[in-house]
Chimera marker file (.cmm) of the C-alpha trace (Angstrom):
<marker_set name="trace">
<marker id="1" x="74.550" y="-69.570" z="-36.120" r="1" g="1" b="0" radius="0.5"/>
<marker id="2" x="75.654" y="-66.299" z="-35.074" r="1" g="1" b="0" radius="0.5"/>
<marker id="3" x="72.999" y="-63.865" z="-34.737" r="1" g="1" b="0" radius="0.5"/>
<marker id="4" x="73.757" y="-60.500" z="-36.219" r="1" g="1" b="0" radius="0.5"/>
<marker id="5" x="72.902" y="-57.663" z="-33.576" r="1" g="1" b="0" radius="0.5"/>
<marker id="6" x="72.265" y="-53.824" z="-35.384" r="1" g="1" b="0" radius="0.5"/>
<marker id="7" x="72.818" y="-50.654" z="-33.099" r="1" g="1" b="0" radius="0.5"/>
<marker id="8" x="70.453" y="-47.897" z="-33.536" r="1" g="1" b="0" radius="0.5"/>
<marker id="9" x="71.966" y="-44.707" z="-32.084" r="1" g="1" b="0" radius="0.5"/>
<marker id="10" x="69.201" y="-41.968" z="-31.524" r="1" g="1" b="0" radius="0.5"/>
<marker id="11" x="70.231" y="-38.700" z="-29.578" r="1" g="1" b="0" radius="0.5"/>
<marker id="12" x="66.508" y="-38.536" z="-28.265" r="1" g="1" b="0" radius="0.5"/>
<marker id="13" x="66.116" y="-42.438" z="-27.310" r="1" g="1" b="0" radius="0.5"/>
<marker id="14" x="69.791" y="-43.482" z="-26.816" r="1" g="1" b="0" radius="0.5"/>
<marker id="15" x="71.286" y="-46.364" z="-28.324" r="1" g="1" b="0" radius="0.5"/>
<marker id="16" x="68.992" y="-49.352" z="-28.790" r="1" g="1" b="0" radius="0.5"/>
<marker id="17" x="70.141" y="-52.993" z="-29.725" r="1" g="1" b="0" radius="0.5"/>
<marker id="18" x="68.051" y="-55.384" z="-31.463" r="1" g="1" b="0" radius="0.5"/>
<marker id="19" x="68.841" y="-58.934" z="-32.853" r="1" g="1" b="0" radius="0.5"/>
<marker id="20" x="67.922" y="-59.673" z="-36.214" r="1" g="1" b="0" radius="0.5"/>
<marker id="21" x="66.068" y="-63.054" z="-36.693" r="1" g="1" b="0" radius="0.5"/>
<marker id="22" x="67.470" y="-65.311" z="-38.849" r="1" g="1" b="0" radius="0.5"/>
<marker id="23" x="64.684" y="-66.043" z="-42.212" r="1" g="1" b="0" radius="0.5"/>
<marker id="24" x="63.039" y="-69.058" z="-41.057" r="1" g="1" b="0" radius="0.5"/>
<marker id="25" x="63.241" y="-71.980" z="-43.622" r="1" g="1" b="0" radius="0.5"/>
<marker id="26" x="59.959" y="-72.768" z="-45.551" r="1" g="1" b="0" radius="0.5"/>
<marker id="27" x="58.712" y="-75.508" z="-47.795" r="1" g="1" b="0" radius="0.5"/>
<marker id="28" x="59.005" y="-74.561" z="-51.795" r="1" g="1" b="0" radius="0.5"/>
<marker id="29" x="55.342" y="-73.966" z="-53.355" r="1" g="1" b="0" radius="0.5"/>
<marker id="30" x="55.923" y="-76.317" z="-56.318" r="1" g="1" b="0" radius="0.5"/>
<marker id="31" x="58.687" y="-79.091" z="-55.279" r="1" g="1" b="0" radius="0.5"/>
<marker id="32" x="57.715" y="-78.852" z="-51.360" r="1" g="1" b="0" radius="0.5"/>
<marker id="33" x="61.251" y="-78.844" z="-50.705" r="1" g="1" b="0" radius="0.5"/>
<marker id="34" x="62.590" y="-76.569" z="-47.745" r="1" g="1" b="0" radius="0.5"/>
<marker id="35" x="64.373" y="-74.095" z="-48.407" r="1" g="1" b="0" radius="0.5"/>
<marker id="36" x="66.058" y="-70.807" z="-46.540" r="1" g="1" b="0" radius="0.5"/>
<marker id="37" x="64.657" y="-67.310" z="-48.032" r="1" g="1" b="0" radius="0.5"/>
<marker id="38" x="67.312" y="-64.823" z="-49.590" r="1" g="1" b="0" radius="0.5"/>
<marker id="39" x="67.648" y="-62.516" z="-47.014" r="1" g="1" b="0" radius="0.5"/>
<marker id="40" x="66.425" y="-59.437" z="-49.151" r="1" g="1" b="0" radius="0.5"/>
<marker id="41" x="63.511" y="-61.143" z="-50.732" r="1" g="1" b="0" radius="0.5"/>
<marker id="42" x="62.589" y="-62.781" z="-47.473" r="1" g="1" b="0" radius="0.5"/>
<marker id="43" x="58.699" y="-63.437" z="-47.315" r="1" g="1" b="0" radius="0.5"/>
<marker id="44" x="58.252" y="-62.794" z="-51.006" r="1" g="1" b="0" radius="0.5"/>
<marker id="45" x="60.228" y="-65.802" z="-52.068" r="1" g="1" b="0" radius="0.5"/>
<marker id="46" x="57.942" y="-68.586" z="-52.717" r="1" g="1" b="0" radius="0.5"/>
<marker id="47" x="60.073" y="-71.151" z="-54.688" r="1" g="1" b="0" radius="0.5"/>
<marker id="48" x="63.476" y="-72.456" z="-53.582" r="1" g="1" b="0" radius="0.5"/>
<marker id="49" x="64.833" y="-70.912" z="-56.673" r="1" g="1" b="0" radius="0.5"/>
<marker id="50" x="65.548" y="-74.095" z="-59.255" r="1" g="1" b="0" radius="0.5"/>
<marker id="51" x="64.873" y="-72.981" z="-62.288" r="1" g="1" b="0" radius="0.5"/>
<marker id="52" x="62.291" y="-75.378" z="-62.504" r="1" g="1" b="0" radius="0.5"/>
<marker id="53" x="60.242" y="-74.491" z="-59.651" r="1" g="1" b="0" radius="0.5"/>
<marker id="54" x="60.483" y="-70.485" z="-60.783" r="1" g="1" b="0" radius="0.5"/>
<marker id="55" x="58.807" y="-71.457" z="-64.337" r="1" g="1" b="0" radius="0.5"/>
<marker id="56" x="56.253" y="-73.404" z="-62.861" r="1" g="1" b="0" radius="0.5"/>
<marker id="57" x="55.301" y="-70.899" z="-60.442" r="1" g="1" b="0" radius="0.5"/>
<marker id="58" x="55.896" y="-68.141" z="-63.193" r="1" g="1" b="0" radius="0.5"/>
<marker id="59" x="53.128" y="-70.127" z="-65.370" r="1" g="1" b="0" radius="0.5"/>
<marker id="60" x="50.924" y="-70.757" z="-62.429" r="1" g="1" b="0" radius="0.5"/>
<marker id="61" x="50.741" y="-67.273" z="-61.558" r="1" g="1" b="0" radius="0.5"/>
<marker id="62" x="50.357" y="-66.177" z="-65.247" r="1" g="1" b="0" radius="0.5"/>
<marker id="63" x="47.531" y="-68.725" z="-65.895" r="1" g="1" b="0" radius="0.5"/>
<marker id="64" x="45.522" y="-67.334" z="-62.442" r="1" g="1" b="0" radius="0.5"/>
<marker id="65" x="46.201" y="-63.789" z="-63.710" r="1" g="1" b="0" radius="0.5"/>
<marker id="66" x="44.603" y="-64.842" z="-67.107" r="1" g="1" b="0" radius="0.5"/>
<marker id="67" x="41.714" y="-66.653" z="-65.243" r="1" g="1" b="0" radius="0.5"/>
<marker id="68" x="41.283" y="-63.619" z="-63.198" r="1" g="1" b="0" radius="0.5"/>
<marker id="69" x="41.235" y="-61.012" z="-66.209" r="1" g="1" b="0" radius="0.5"/>
<marker id="70" x="39.613" y="-62.717" z="-69.048" r="1" g="1" b="0" radius="0.5"/>
<marker id="71" x="38.695" y="-59.734" z="-70.570" r="1" g="1" b="0" radius="0.5"/>
<marker id="72" x="41.527" y="-57.986" z="-70.623" r="1" g="1" b="0" radius="0.5"/>
<marker id="73" x="42.747" y="-59.491" z="-73.914" r="1" g="1" b="0" radius="0.5"/>
<marker id="74" x="39.464" y="-59.269" z="-75.800" r="1" g="1" b="0" radius="0.5"/>
<marker id="75" x="39.454" y="-55.842" z="-74.973" r="1" g="1" b="0" radius="0.5"/>
<marker id="76" x="42.694" y="-55.428" z="-76.313" r="1" g="1" b="0" radius="0.5"/>
<marker id="77" x="41.857" y="-57.780" z="-79.341" r="1" g="1" b="0" radius="0.5"/>
<marker id="78" x="38.686" y="-55.477" z="-80.264" r="1" g="1" b="0" radius="0.5"/>
<marker id="79" x="40.288" y="-51.960" z="-79.989" r="1" g="1" b="0" radius="0.5"/>
<marker id="80" x="43.467" y="-53.262" z="-82.417" r="1" g="1" b="0" radius="0.5"/>
<marker id="81" x="41.202" y="-54.175" z="-84.789" r="1" g="1" b="0" radius="0.5"/>
<marker id="82" x="39.025" y="-51.654" z="-84.840" r="1" g="1" b="0" radius="0.5"/>
<marker id="83" x="42.305" y="-49.440" z="-85.060" r="1" g="1" b="0" radius="0.5"/>
<marker id="84" x="43.668" y="-51.185" z="-88.483" r="1" g="1" b="0" radius="0.5"/>
<marker id="85" x="42.210" y="-49.208" z="-91.291" r="1" g="1" b="0" radius="0.5"/>
<marker id="86" x="41.983" y="-50.950" z="-94.646" r="1" g="1" b="0" radius="0.5"/>
<marker id="87" x="40.523" y="-54.397" z="-95.499" r="1" g="1" b="0" radius="0.5"/>
<marker id="88" x="40.877" y="-56.671" z="-92.492" r="1" g="1" b="0" radius="0.5"/>
<marker id="89" x="42.310" y="-60.139" z="-92.740" r="1" g="1" b="0" radius="0.5"/>
<marker id="90" x="39.731" y="-62.490" z="-92.036" r="1" g="1" b="0" radius="0.5"/>
<marker id="91" x="40.311" y="-65.805" z="-90.326" r="1" g="1" b="0" radius="0.5"/>
<marker id="92" x="37.011" y="-66.919" z="-90.917" r="1" g="1" b="0" radius="0.5"/>
<marker id="93" x="36.446" y="-69.079" z="-94.160" r="1" g="1" b="0" radius="0.5"/>
<marker id="94" x="32.788" y="-67.760" z="-95.050" r="1" g="1" b="0" radius="0.5"/>
<marker id="95" x="33.657" y="-67.298" z="-98.764" r="1" g="1" b="0" radius="0.5"/>
<marker id="96" x="31.911" y="-64.144" z="-98.839" r="1" g="1" b="0" radius="0.5"/>
<marker id="97" x="33.724" y="-61.412" z="-100.788" r="1" g="1" b="0" radius="0.5"/>
<marker id="98" x="34.815" y="-59.247" z="-97.538" r="1" g="1" b="0" radius="0.5"/>
<marker id="99" x="35.544" y="-55.912" z="-99.886" r="1" g="1" b="0" radius="0.5"/>
<marker id="100" x="31.853" y="-56.068" z="-100.901" r="1" g="1" b="0" radius="0.5"/>
<marker id="101" x="31.004" y="-56.714" z="-97.705" r="1" g="1" b="0" radius="0.5"/>
<marker id="102" x="33.113" y="-54.187" z="-95.886" r="1" g="1" b="0" radius="0.5"/>
<marker id="103" x="31.635" y="-51.613" z="-98.172" r="1" g="1" b="0" radius="0.5"/>
<marker id="104" x="28.160" y="-52.696" z="-97.587" r="1" g="1" b="0" radius="0.5"/>
<marker id="105" x="28.150" y="-52.405" z="-93.699" r="1" g="1" b="0" radius="0.5"/>
<marker id="106" x="31.334" y="-50.895" z="-92.978" r="1" g="1" b="0" radius="0.5"/>
<marker id="107" x="34.750" y="-51.556" z="-91.706" r="1" g="1" b="0" radius="0.5"/>
<marker id="108" x="34.114" y="-51.532" z="-88.114" r="1" g="1" b="0" radius="0.5"/>
<marker id="109" x="30.571" y="-53.414" z="-88.536" r="1" g="1" b="0" radius="0.5"/>
<marker id="110" x="32.671" y="-56.139" z="-90.130" r="1" g="1" b="0" radius="0.5"/>
<marker id="111" x="35.003" y="-56.563" z="-87.488" r="1" g="1" b="0" radius="0.5"/>
<marker id="112" x="32.556" y="-56.610" z="-84.492" r="1" g="1" b="0" radius="0.5"/>
<marker id="113" x="30.363" y="-59.347" z="-86.442" r="1" g="1" b="0" radius="0.5"/>
<marker id="114" x="33.526" y="-61.344" z="-87.404" r="1" g="1" b="0" radius="0.5"/>
<marker id="115" x="34.715" y="-61.015" z="-83.743" r="1" g="1" b="0" radius="0.5"/>
<marker id="116" x="31.044" y="-62.087" z="-82.648" r="1" g="1" b="0" radius="0.5"/>
<marker id="117" x="30.992" y="-65.543" z="-84.996" r="1" g="1" b="0" radius="0.5"/>
<marker id="118" x="34.193" y="-66.344" z="-83.426" r="1" g="1" b="0" radius="0.5"/>
<marker id="119" x="33.238" y="-66.302" z="-80.348" r="1" g="1" b="0" radius="0.5"/>
<marker id="120" x="30.258" y="-68.275" z="-80.853" r="1" g="1" b="0" radius="0.5"/>
<marker id="121" x="32.028" y="-70.626" z="-82.889" r="1" g="1" b="0" radius="0.5"/>
<marker id="122" x="34.542" y="-71.231" z="-80.010" r="1" g="1" b="0" radius="0.5"/>
<marker id="123" x="31.275" y="-71.537" z="-77.755" r="1" g="1" b="0" radius="0.5"/>
<marker id="124" x="30.056" y="-74.032" z="-79.671" r="1" g="1" b="0" radius="0.5"/>
<marker id="125" x="32.977" y="-76.093" z="-80.072" r="1" g="1" b="0" radius="0.5"/>
<marker id="126" x="33.349" y="-76.118" z="-76.177" r="1" g="1" b="0" radius="0.5"/>
<marker id="127" x="29.751" y="-76.770" z="-76.013" r="1" g="1" b="0" radius="0.5"/>
<marker id="128" x="30.293" y="-79.721" z="-78.152" r="1" g="1" b="0" radius="0.5"/>
<marker id="129" x="33.156" y="-81.171" z="-76.492" r="1" g="1" b="0" radius="0.5"/>
<marker id="130" x="31.227" y="-80.858" z="-73.326" r="1" g="1" b="0" radius="0.5"/>
<marker id="131" x="28.525" y="-83.335" z="-75.121" r="1" g="1" b="0" radius="0.5"/>
<marker id="132" x="30.778" y="-85.480" z="-76.813" r="1" g="1" b="0" radius="0.5"/>
<marker id="133" x="32.638" y="-86.110" z="-73.341" r="1" g="1" b="0" radius="0.5"/>
<marker id="134" x="29.505" y="-86.614" z="-71.580" r="1" g="1" b="0" radius="0.5"/>
<marker id="135" x="30.117" y="-83.737" z="-69.249" r="1" g="1" b="0" radius="0.5"/>
<marker id="136" x="27.328" y="-81.743" z="-71.044" r="1" g="1" b="0" radius="0.5"/>
<marker id="137" x="23.740" y="-81.271" z="-71.511" r="1" g="1" b="0" radius="0.5"/>
<marker id="138" x="21.686" y="-84.078" z="-73.305" r="1" g="1" b="0" radius="0.5"/>
<marker id="139" x="20.888" y="-82.383" z="-76.229" r="1" g="1" b="0" radius="0.5"/>
<marker id="140" x="23.689" y="-80.207" z="-78.091" r="1" g="1" b="0" radius="0.5"/>
<marker id="141" x="21.015" y="-79.177" z="-80.641" r="1" g="1" b="0" radius="0.5"/>
<marker id="142" x="20.501" y="-75.857" z="-81.845" r="1" g="1" b="0" radius="0.5"/>
<marker id="143" x="16.587" y="-74.729" z="-80.919" r="1" g="1" b="0" radius="0.5"/>
<marker id="144" x="13.624" y="-75.759" z="-82.989" r="1" g="1" b="0" radius="0.5"/>
<marker id="145" x="12.817" y="-72.998" z="-85.204" r="1" g="1" b="0" radius="0.5"/>
<marker id="146" x="16.673" y="-72.596" z="-85.908" r="1" g="1" b="0" radius="0.5"/>
<marker id="147" x="18.117" y="-75.180" z="-88.420" r="1" g="1" b="0" radius="0.5"/>
<marker id="148" x="21.678" y="-75.327" z="-89.312" r="1" g="1" b="0" radius="0.5"/>
<marker id="149" x="21.450" y="-75.555" z="-93.513" r="1" g="1" b="0" radius="0.5"/>
<marker id="150" x="17.927" y="-76.301" z="-93.927" r="1" g="1" b="0" radius="0.5"/>
<marker id="151" x="18.325" y="-79.436" z="-92.079" r="1" g="1" b="0" radius="0.5"/>
<marker id="152" x="16.040" y="-78.905" z="-88.774" r="1" g="1" b="0" radius="0.5"/>
<marker id="153" x="17.274" y="-82.615" z="-86.998" r="1" g="1" b="0" radius="0.5"/>
<marker id="154" x="20.709" y="-81.679" z="-87.571" r="1" g="1" b="0" radius="0.5"/>
<marker id="155" x="23.155" y="-80.891" z="-84.445" r="1" g="1" b="0" radius="0.5"/>
<marker id="156" x="25.826" y="-78.437" z="-83.809" r="1" g="1" b="0" radius="0.5"/>
<marker id="157" x="27.882" y="-81.275" z="-83.255" r="1" g="1" b="0" radius="0.5"/>
<marker id="158" x="27.630" y="-83.100" z="-86.727" r="1" g="1" b="0" radius="0.5"/>
<marker id="159" x="26.897" y="-86.278" z="-84.805" r="1" g="1" b="0" radius="0.5"/>
<link id1="1" id2="2" r="1" g="1" b="0" radius="0.2"/>
<link id1="2" id2="3" r="1" g="1" b="0" radius="0.2"/>
<link id1="3" id2="4" r="1" g="1" b="0" radius="0.2"/>
<link id1="4" id2="5" r="1" g="1" b="0" radius="0.2"/>
<link id1="5" id2="6" r="1" g="1" b="0" radius="0.2"/>
<link id1="6" id2="7" r="1" g="1" b="0" radius="0.2"/>
<link id1="7" id2="8" r="1" g="1" b="0" radius="0.2"/>
<link id1="8" id2="9" r="1" g="1" b="0" radius="0.2"/>
<link id1="9" id2="10" r="1" g="1" b="0" radius="0.2"/>
<link id1="10" id2="11" r="1" g="1" b="0" radius="0.2"/>
<link id1="11" id2="12" r="1" g="1" b="0" radius="0.2"/>
<link id1="12" id2="13" r="1" g="1" b="0" radius="0.2"/>
<link id1="13" id2="14" r="1" g="1" b="0" radius="0.2"/>
<link id1="14" id2="15" r="1" g="1" b="0" radius="0.2"/>
<link id1="15" id2="16" r="1" g="1" b="0" radius="0.2"/>
<link id1="16" id2="17" r="1" g="1" b="0" radius="0.2"/>
<link id1="17" id2="18" r="1" g="1" b="0" radius="0.2"/>
<link id1="18" id2="19" r="1" g="1" b="0" radius="0.2"/>
<link id1="19" id2="20" r="1" g="1" b="0" radius="0.2"/>
<link id1="20" id2="21" r="1" g="1" b="0" radius="0.2"/>
<link id1="21" id2="22" r="1" g="1" b="0" radius="0.2"/>
<link id1="22" id2="23" r="1" g="1" b="0" radius="0.2"/>
<link id1="23" id2="24" r="1" g="1" b="0" radius="0.2"/>
<link id1="24" id2="25" r="1" g="1" b="0" radius="0.2"/>
<link id1="25" id2="26" r="1" g="1" b="0" radius="0.2"/>
<link id1="26" id2="27" r="1" g="1" b="0" radius="0.2"/>
<link id1="27" id2="28" r="1" g="1" b="0" radius="0.2"/>
<link id1="28" id2="29" r="1" g="1" b="0" radius="0.2"/>
<link id1="29" id2="30" r="1" g="1" b="0" radius="0.2"/>
<link id1="30" id2="31" r="1" g="1" b="0" radius="0.2"/>
<link id1="31" id2="32" r="1" g="1" b="0" radius="0.2"/>
<link id1="32" id2="33" r="1" g="1" b="0" radius="0.2"/>
<link id1="33" id2="34" r="1" g="1" b="0" radius="0.2"/>
<link id1="34" id2="35" r="1" g="1" b="0" radius="0.2"/>
<link id1="35" id2="36" r="1" g="1" b="0" radius="0.2"/>
<link id1="36" id2="37" r="1" g="1" b="0" radius="0.2"/>
<link id1="37" id2="38" r="1" g="1" b="0" radius="0.2"/>
<link id1="38" id2="39" r="1" g="1" b="0" radius="0.2"/>
<link id1="39" id2="40" r="1" g="1" b="0" radius="0.2"/>
<link id1="40" id2="41" r="1" g="1" b="0" radius="0.2"/>
<link id1="41" id2="42" r="1" g="1" b="0" radius="0.2"/>
<link id1="42" id2="43" r="1" g="1" b="0" radius="0.2"/>
<link id1="43" id2="44" r="1" g="1" b="0" radius="0.2"/>
<link id1="44" id2="45" r="1" g="1" b="0" radius="0.2"/>
<link id1="45" id2="46" r="1" g="1" b="0" radius="0.2"/>
<link id1="46" id2="47" r="1" g="1" b="0" radius="0.2"/>
<link id1="47" id2="48" r="1" g="1" b="0" radius="0.2"/>
<link id1="48" id2="49" r="1" g="1" b="0" radius="0.2"/>
<link id1="49" id2="50" r="1" g="1" b="0" radius="0.2"/>
<link id1="50" id2="51" r="1" g="1" b="0" radius="0.2"/>
<link id1="51" id2="52" r="1" g="1" b="0" radius="0.2"/>
<link id1="52" id2="53" r="1" g="1" b="0" radius="0.2"/>
<link id1="53" id2="54" r="1" g="1" b="0" radius="0.2"/>
<link id1="54" id2="55" r="1" g="1" b="0" radius="0.2"/>
<link id1="55" id2="56" r="1" g="1" b="0" radius="0.2"/>
<link id1="56" id2="57" r="1" g="1" b="0" radius="0.2"/>
<link id1="57" id2="58" r="1" g="1" b="0" radius="0.2"/>
<link id1="58" id2="59" r="1" g="1" b="0" radius="0.2"/>
<link id1="59" id2="60" r="1" g="1" b="0" radius="0.2"/>
<link id1="60" id2="61" r="1" g="1" b="0" radius="0.2"/>
<link id1="61" id2="62" r="1" g="1" b="0" radius="0.2"/>
<link id1="62" id2="63" r="1" g="1" b="0" radius="0.2"/>
<link id1="63" id2="64" r="1" g="1" b="0" radius="0.2"/>
<link id1="64" id2="65" r="1" g="1" b="0" radius="0.2"/>
<link id1="65" id2="66" r="1" g="1" b="0" radius="0.2"/>
<link id1="66" id2="67" r="1" g="1" b="0" radius="0.2"/>
<link id1="67" id2="68" r="1" g="1" b="0" radius="0.2"/>
<link id1="68" id2="69" r="1" g="1" b="0" radius="0.2"/>
<link id1="69" id2="70" r="1" g="1" b="0" radius="0.2"/>
<link id1="70" id2="71" r="1" g="1" b="0" radius="0.2"/>
<link id1="71" id2="72" r="1" g="1" b="0" radius="0.2"/>
<link id1="72" id2="73" r="1" g="1" b="0" radius="0.2"/>
<link id1="73" id2="74" r="1" g="1" b="0" radius="0.2"/>
<link id1="74" id2="75" r="1" g="1" b="0" radius="0.2"/>
<link id1="75" id2="76" r="1" g="1" b="0" radius="0.2"/>
<link id1="76" id2="77" r="1" g="1" b="0" radius="0.2"/>
<link id1="77" id2="78" r="1" g="1" b="0" radius="0.2"/>
<link id1="78" id2="79" r="1" g="1" b="0" radius="0.2"/>
<link id1="79" id2="80" r="1" g="1" b="0" radius="0.2"/>
<link id1="80" id2="81" r="1" g="1" b="0" radius="0.2"/>
<link id1="81" id2="82" r="1" g="1" b="0" radius="0.2"/>
<link id1="82" id2="83" r="1" g="1" b="0" radius="0.2"/>
<link id1="83" id2="84" r="1" g="1" b="0" radius="0.2"/>
<link id1="84" id2="85" r="1" g="1" b="0" radius="0.2"/>
<link id1="85" id2="86" r="1" g="1" b="0" radius="0.2"/>
<link id1="86" id2="87" r="1" g="1" b="0" radius="0.2"/>
<link id1="87" id2="88" r="1" g="1" b="0" radius="0.2"/>
<link id1="88" id2="89" r="1" g="1" b="0" radius="0.2"/>
<link id1="89" id2="90" r="1" g="1" b="0" radius="0.2"/>
<link id1="90" id2="91" r="1" g="1" b="0" radius="0.2"/>
<link id1="91" id2="92" r="1" g="1" b="0" radius="0.2"/>
<link id1="92" id2="93" r="1" g="1" b="0" radius="0.2"/>
<link id1="93" id2="94" r="1" g="1" b="0" radius="0.2"/>
<link id1="94" id2="95" r="1" g="1" b="0" radius="0.2"/>
<link id1="95" id2="96" r="1" g="1" b="0" radius="0.2"/>
<link id1="96" id2="97" r="1" g="1" b="0" radius="0.2"/>
<link id1="97" id2="98" r="1" g="1" b="0" radius="0.2"/>
<link id1="98" id2="99" r="1" g="1" b="0" radius="0.2"/>
<link id1="99" id2="100" r="1" g="1" b="0" radius="0.2"/>
<link id1="100" id2="101" r="1" g="1" b="0" radius="0.2"/>
<link id1="101" id2="102" r="1" g="1" b="0" radius="0.2"/>
<link id1="102" id2="103" r="1" g="1" b="0" radius="0.2"/>
<link id1="103" id2="104" r="1" g="1" b="0" radius="0.2"/>
<link id1="104" id2="105" r="1" g="1" b="0" radius="0.2"/>
<link id1="105" id2="106" r="1" g="1" b="0" radius="0.2"/>
<link id1="106" id2="107" r="1" g="1" b="0" radius="0.2"/>
<link id1="107" id2="108" r="1" g="1" b="0" radius="0.2"/>
<link id1="108" id2="109" r="1" g="1" b="0" radius="0.2"/>
<link id1="109" id2="110" r="1" g="1" b="0" radius="0.2"/>
<link id1="110" id2="111" r="1" g="1" b="0" radius="0.2"/>
<link id1="111" id2="112" r="1" g="1" b="0" radius="0.2"/>
<link id1="112" id2="113" r="1" g="1" b="0" radius="0.2"/>
<link id1="113" id2="114" r="1" g="1" b="0" radius="0.2"/>
<link id1="114" id2="115" r="1" g="1" b="0" radius="0.2"/>
<link id1="115" id2="116" r="1" g="1" b="0" radius="0.2"/>
<link id1="116" id2="117" r="1" g="1" b="0" radius="0.2"/>
<link id1="117" id2="118" r="1" g="1" b="0" radius="0.2"/>
<link id1="118" id2="119" r="1" g="1" b="0" radius="0.2"/>
<link id1="119" id2="120" r="1" g="1" b="0" radius="0.2"/>
<link id1="120" id2="121" r="1" g="1" b="0" radius="0.2"/>
<link id1="121" id2="122" r="1" g="1" b="0" radius="0.2"/>
<link id1="122" id2="123" r="1" g="1" b="0" radius="0.2"/>
<link id1="123" id2="124" r="1" g="1" b="0" radius="0.2"/>
<link id1="124" id2="125" r="1" g="1" b="0" radius="0.2"/>
<link id1="125" id2="126" r="1" g="1" b="0" radius="0.2"/>
<link id1="126" id2="127" r="1" g="1" b="0" radius="0.2"/>
<link id1="127" id2="128" r="1" g="1" b="0" radius="0.2"/>
<link id1="128" id2="129" r="1" g="1" b="0" radius="0.2"/>
<link id1="129" id2="130" r="1" g="1" b="0" radius="0.2"/>
<link id1="130" id2="131" r="1" g="1" b="0" radius="0.2"/>
<link id1="131" id2="132" r="1" g="1" b="0" radius="0.2"/>
<link id1="132" id2="133" r="1" g="1" b="0" radius="0.2"/>
<link id1="133" id2="134" r="1" g="1" b="0" radius="0.2"/>
<link id1="134" id2="135" r="1" g="1" b="0" radius="0.2"/>
<link id1="135" id2="136" r="1" g="1" b="0" radius="0.2"/>
<link id1="136" id2="137" r="1" g="1" b="0" radius="0.2"/>
<link id1="137" id2="138" r="1" g="1" b="0" radius="0.2"/>
<link id1="138" id2="139" r="1" g="1" b="0" radius="0.2"/>
<link id1="139" id2="140" r="1" g="1" b="0" radius="0.2"/>
<link id1="140" id2="141" r="1" g="1" b="0" radius="0.2"/>
<link id1="141" id2="142" r="1" g="1" b="0" radius="0.2"/>
<link id1="142" id2="143" r="1" g="1" b="0" radius="0.2"/>
<link id1="143" id2="144" r="1" g="1" b="0" radius="0.2"/>
<link id1="144" id2="145" r="1" g="1" b="0" radius="0.2"/>
<link id1="145" id2="146" r="1" g="1" b="0" radius="0.2"/>
<link id1="146" id2="147" r="1" g="1" b="0" radius="0.2"/>
<link id1="147" id2="148" r="1" g="1" b="0" radius="0.2"/>
<link id1="148" id2="149" r="1" g="1" b="0" radius="0.2"/>
<link id1="149" id2="150" r="1" g="1" b="0" radius="0.2"/>
<link id1="150" id2="151" r="1" g="1" b="0" radius="0.2"/>
<link id1="151" id2="152" r="1" g="1" b="0" radius="0.2"/>
<link id1="152" id2="153" r="1" g="1" b="0" radius="0.2"/>
<link id1="153" id2="154" r="1" g="1" b="0" radius="0.2"/>
<link id1="154" id2="155" r="1" g="1" b="0" radius="0.2"/>
<link id1="155" id2="156" r="1" g="1" b="0" radius="0.2"/>
<link id1="156" id2="157" r="1" g="1" b="0" radius="0.2"/>
<link id1="157" id2="158" r="1" g="1" b="0" radius="0.2"/>
<link id1="158" id2="159" r="1" g="1" b="0" radius="0.2"/>
</marker_set>
């Protein structure tokens, strides 16, 4: 392999000759095969360039970013919902007439209450799944003073 030489000409220093080192082989971070990185990308290239490897690397990096920035989409979602005027579309099946509730408490409060209830329901489902798989705490019951539909012995998991 012929290594190209680069000549720099500077009137203060004189002519300097540098040899460019070839980019070194490295393993792909997905498939572990060795590859020579593209000369323009150099150290920033992490995968061998195969489309499946690039997709998997992109998926991993997106997953990592989402894990590190959990609140990003939550904040955006709530802000966008609060900007909307009129009667909001409910994703919860409460059976309550939304127009009446909105008239009583206001649109912003209705959206915030609905958003908090969605988070609580998601959390309860997650806890119940952990309990069903045997990973969570020994009981998945609501506190004694709070009862679901009037039955103090019912659990949030319905089992």
